[in-house]
C-alpha positions in Angstrom: -7.0 -45.8 -17.6 -7.1 -45.1 -21.5 -4.1 -42.9 -23.1 -6.7 -40.3 -23.9 -7.8 -40.0 -20.0 -4.1 -40.0 -18.9 -3.2 -37.2 -21.3 -6.4 -35.3 -20.2 -5.6 -35.8 -16.6 -2.0 -34.7 -17.0 -3.3 -31.6 -18.6 -5.9 -31.0 -15.9 -3.2 -31.1 -13.4 -0.8 -29.0 -15.0 -3.6 -26.5 -15.6 -4.4 -26.7 -12.0 -0.9 -26.0 -10.9 -0.7 -23.2 -13.1 -3.6 -21.5 -11.6 -2.4 -22.0 -8.0 0.7 -20.4 -9.0 -1.1 -17.6 -10.5 -3.4 -17.3 -7.3 -0.2 -17.6 -4.9 2.4 -15.7 -6.8 4.0 -13.1 -4.8 4.9 -9.7 -5.9 8.4 -8.4 -6.0 9.9 -8.4 -2.5 11.6 -5.0 -3.1 10.9 -2.2 -5.6 12.5 1.4 -6.0 10.1 3.7 -4.3 9.0 1.3 -1.4 8.7 3.1 1.8 8.8 1.0 4.9 8.0 1.1 8.4 9.4 -1.3 10.8 12.6 -3.2 11.3 14.5 -4.2 7.9 15.5 -7.5 9.9 11.7 -8.2 10.4 11.0 -11.9 9.4 8.0 -11.0 7.7 7.1 -8.4 5.0 3.3 -7.1 4.7 3.4 -5.2 1.3 0.4 -2.6 1.0 -0.7 -1.1 -2.2 -2.6 2.1 -0.9 -3.8 5.3 -1.9 -4.2 8.5 0.2 -7.0 9.3 -1.8 -9.3 6.1 -1.0 -11.5 5.9 1.7 -11.0 2.1 2.2 -7.3 2.8 2.7 -8.0 5.5 5.1 -10.4 3.2 7.2 -7.5 0.8 7.5 -5.0 3.1 8.4 -7.1 4.9 11.0 -8.8 1.6 12.5 -6.4 -1.1 11.9 -2.8 -0.1 11.5 -2.4 1.5 14.9 -3.2 -2.2 16.5 -1.2 -3.8 13.8 1.7 -1.7 14.4 1.7 -1.9 18.1 1.4 -5.8 18.2 3.7 -6.7 14.9 5.6 -3.9 13.6 6.9 -2.4 16.9 7.8 -5.9 18.3 9.8 -6.7 15.3 7.5 -9.4 14.0 6.8 -7.7 10.8 7.5 -4.5 8.9 5.1 -2.7 6.5 5.9 -1.8 3.0 3.8 0.8 1.5 3.5 1.4 -2.4 1.6 4.0 -4.2 -1.7 3.8 -6.1 -3.6 6.7 -7.2 -7.2 5.5 -6.5 -10.2 7.0 -4.9 -9.6 10.6 -5.6 -6.6 10.9 -7.9 -6.1 14.4 -7.4 -6.1 14.2 -3.6 -3.6 11.0 -3.9 -1.2 12.6 -6.2 -1.2 16.0 -3.8 -1.0 13.8 -0.6 2.0 11.4 -1.9 3.8 14.6 -3.4 3.7 16.1 0.1 4.7 13.0 1.8 7.8 12.8 -0.7 8.6 16.3 -0.2 8.5 16.0 3.8 11.3 13.3 3.5 11.7 9.8 4.5 11.5 10.6 8.3 8.2 12.2 8.0 6.6 10.3 5.2 4.3 8.2 7.4 3.4 11.1 9.7 2.1 12.9 6.5 0.2 9.8 5.2 -1.3 9.5 8.9 -2.4 13.0 8.8 -4.0 12.9 5.2 -5.8 9.8 6.2 -7.3 11.1 9.4 -8.3 14.4 7.6 -9.6 12.8 4.5 -13.2 12.7 5.3 -13.1 16.4 6.1 -11.7 17.2 2.6 -14.4 15.3 1.2 -17.1 17.5 2.5 -19.2 19.5 0.1 -17.6 22.8 -0.6 -14.5 21.7 1.1 -11.0 22.4 -0.3 -8.1 20.2 0.2 -5.5 22.7 -0.7 -5.5 24.5 3.0 -6.1 21.3 4.7 -2.8 19.9 3.1 -1.0 23.1 3.7 -1.7 22.9 7.5 -0.2 19.0 7.1 2.7 20.3 5.3 3.4 23.3 7.8 3.1 20.4 10.6 5.8 18.3 8.8 8.2 21.1 8.2 7.2 22.1 4.8 6.8 25.9 4.8 4.5 27.6 2.2 6.9 28.3 -0.6 8.4 24.7 -0.6 4.8 23.4 -0.5 3.9 25.4 -3.5 7.1 24.0 -5.3 6.0 20.7 -4.0 2.6 20.8 -5.6 3.9 22.1 -9.1 7.0 19.7 -9.3 6.9 18.1 -12.6 9.6 15.5 -11.4 7.8 14.5 -8.4 4.5 14.4 -10.3 6.2 12.1 -13.2 7.9 9.7 -10.3 4.4 9.0 -8.7 2.5 8.4 -11.7 5.4 6.0 -12.9 5.2 4.1 -9.5 1.2 4.0 -9.9 1.3 2.6 -13.5 4.2 0.2 -12.8 2.2 -1.3 -9.8 -1.0 -1.7 -11.9 0.7 -2.9 -14.9 3.4 -5.2 -13.7 1.9 -6.2 -10.2 -1.3 -6.4 -11.3 -3.0 -4.4 -8.5 -6.0 -2.6 -9.4 -7.8 -2.4 -5.8 -6.7 -0.6 -2.7 -5.9 -1.6 -0.1 -4.3 -4.7 -1.3 -2.0 -6.6 0.9 0.3 -9.4 0.2 1.8 -11.7 3.0 3.8 -14.3 2.0 1.8 -16.2 -0.5 -1.5 -14.9 0.3 -3.2 -11.9 -1.2 -6.0 -9.5 0.7 -8.0 -7.2 -1.3 -10.4 -4.6 0.4 -11.0 -4.5 4.1 -8.7 -7.0 5.9 -9.1 -7.3 9.6 -6.1 -7.6 12.4 -6.9 -10.9 13.0 -6.4 -11.9 9.3 -3.3 -10.2 9.0 -2.0 -11.5 12.2 -2.7 -15.1 11.1 -1.0 -14.5 7.7 2.1 -13.0 9.3 2.2 -16.0 11.7 1.7 -18.4 9.0 4.6 -16.8 6.6 7.0 -16.8 9.8 6.4 -20.3 10.6 5.2 -21.9 7.6 2.2 -24.1 7.0 
């Protein structure tokens, strides 16, 4: 092998290694603003970047999450970390996340679940999300006055915007839902079987 060929092969190998690291690079395991579902001692974290204004996120939450929760979260094999994005309808996403924050950590996922379940009805022609969100708020113990204050909270608005911007700029997430499990990244629709395989691989190694 000539010197030129050796240098070329070395450079190619370095490039491929860097590309592999780029593809397999994990996002930070813990960030301010994370909301988690499941045991903190679970051996595997499934990190989801999601928006309550995103129909694909709603489909996953309604169709896949219940089975994933029963099989992996409730059994202590994994915990779910949810990070805010303002995709889909950004106004609905902002309002939904503001409400979830105002409801408090113990009701956060209940509010998200209700927004996802009623998202389609809020997208119907002529529908207004406001009254539906107010009903969800009442069921979560957030009264009318508190709901109004929550929807007009500049502090809350800025906090949600900052989280969305950080996830876009620093974590390089642009599509929702996006999932990270160990060194694997999934974008868009992901099945229970795919996530389950990734959880097992992250737990037991290759």
